[in-house]
C-alpha positions, 0 to 999 in steps of 0.5 A: 187066816182072818183078815178082821175080828168081830166081837157079837154081844147082847148089847145094853142100854146106855141111858134111861131114854134107850131101856124100853126100845132096847127091851122092845128089841130083845122081845120082839116077836115073842108078844110079852106083855107092856106091863113085863116090859115096864117091869124089867126096865125099872132093874134098869132104872136102878142103874140110872137106864145104863147097862155096864155091857157096852163099857165092858165090851169097850174094854175088852176090845181094848184089851185084845187089841193091846194083846194082838198088837203086842204080838205083831198082830194089826187086825182090825176089830170091829163089833156088834150087837144083837139087841143094841147100837152098834148093831150087827147089820151097821157093823157088817155094812162098815166091814164090807165097805172097808174091804173085810173079806173073813172075819173070825166072830167072837161072842161074848158067850162062854157056853153052848146053847141056842141063844148063846151060840146058833142064834148069834150065828142067825143073827150074822147070817141075817146081817151079812144078808143085808149088807148085801153083795161084798158082805164079808165071810165070817166064822163064829170061833168055838165055845171057850168054857174049858180053855185052860186060860178062861179056868184060871180067869175064873179061878182067879176071880173067886181067889180075889173075892175070898182074899180079905176074908179066911183065903186059907179056908176056902171051905169055910164058905158054901160055893154057889156057881150061877148061870143064866137060866135058859128053857129046859126045851133049849137045854136038851138040844145043847151042851149048855149044863153040861159045860158049865158043870165041866167048869164049875169043877175045874174052878172048884178044884183050882180053889181047893173047895170040895163041893160047889152048887150050880144055880141060875138066875135071871129067868124070863120066861111064863111060869107054865115054861119049865127052866133050869134050876134052882133059883138062886133065891129059892137056893139061899133060902134052902142053905140058910135052912141048912144052917149055912151062913156064909156064901160065896157066889161065882157068876162063871156062866157069864163073862163080864158084870152086866146088869142082870149080875149087878141087879140079880145077884148084888141087889136082890140075892144080896138083899135076901142073904142080909135078910137071912143073916147070912155073909154074903160074897159075889166073885167078879167075872173074868171081864177082862183079865189077861189070861181071858184075853190070851184065850181070846188071841188063842182062838183067833190065831190057831193055825187049824181053827175049829169054828162051830159046826153047822149043826150045833145047839139047835132050836129048842124043842117046843114041847117044852119038857125037862131034860131027859137025865133029870140030872138035879141042878144042885151038885155036890162034886169032890 
C-alpha cells in the first residue's frame, strides 16, 4: 500500500565542526546552558567528533534495500533525521519532488514514548508542512519491541558476547539490560518501561539467564527532575557491593551502537567496572542483524498494517512526579 519508505532517525555529527551546531539543534528551545553543551561535546570529541549513528543508518538502509529486492520489491528508501543532515524537511521536499504520495515511516526506536514515537510524528508533520502542497502522506510504523525477529536478534547479540567466555554457563555473569533514561513524567504517559521489561524478559529466557536487571543511562535533565533509574554506574557499584564480579551489559534499549552506547557504556561504565575489579562485557545492539531487517520488511509489507494510533505517547506530564506504579527498576525475573 506504500510507494516509498522513509527511515527516520535522530541524526549525529560527522566531524568536530558539526558537534556544537548538532547539540544546539538537539537542545533548541530548552534553555540548556552553553557550558553544558561544551561538556557533552567532549563526549563526541573523544571519538574525533564523529557519531557512528549516520553510518549505521546507511548500513541499515543498504541491508533493507537488499532484503526488499530479494523479495521482489523495488520501493525507494528515503532517509531523514531529526537533528542533523539529512534533515527530515529536506527529505520530504525530495520525496514530494519525486512524486511520492504515500510512504511508510520506520523510526529507529523499538519502544513507545513521547521522544521515541510521538515527537517523531510531530517532526514528520512539521516537515510535511514545510514541504507544502504535494507533500506525501506518511504513516509511522508501530513499535517493534515484541516482534519475534527483534527478540531473536537481541538474543543473538547476547550469545555472541558470551561466546568467548562460558556459553554453557550464562549465569556466571549478571545480565544487565540498559536503556536510555527518560523523565518519569514521560514514562507516565507511555508504555516505555513496560515494553522494555517485556523485551528483557524474552531475551533473558532465550539466552538461558535466570534473571536480569534493568538499568538506565544517558540521563540529561536537571537534578531536580526525576528520571527513570537506577543509573548504570550506581548499579555497578551496588552489584560490586553484593559480591558480583562479572557483568554482561546488553543495551536492548538501543538499535545501534551510536555514541551514547559507545561513551556511556564502553568508556564510562567499562572504566568504572575496571576500577572495581569487575569483568565487563558489552553485547552489541541489533544493528543490521538479518532477523531485525526482516522485522522491518514485515512491518512494511503486512497486508493490514497497524500504524501508531493518533493518541499514542502523549506529551509528558509537566508536574514531573515519579511513576504511579513506583515499581523498582531493578528486576529479578525467573
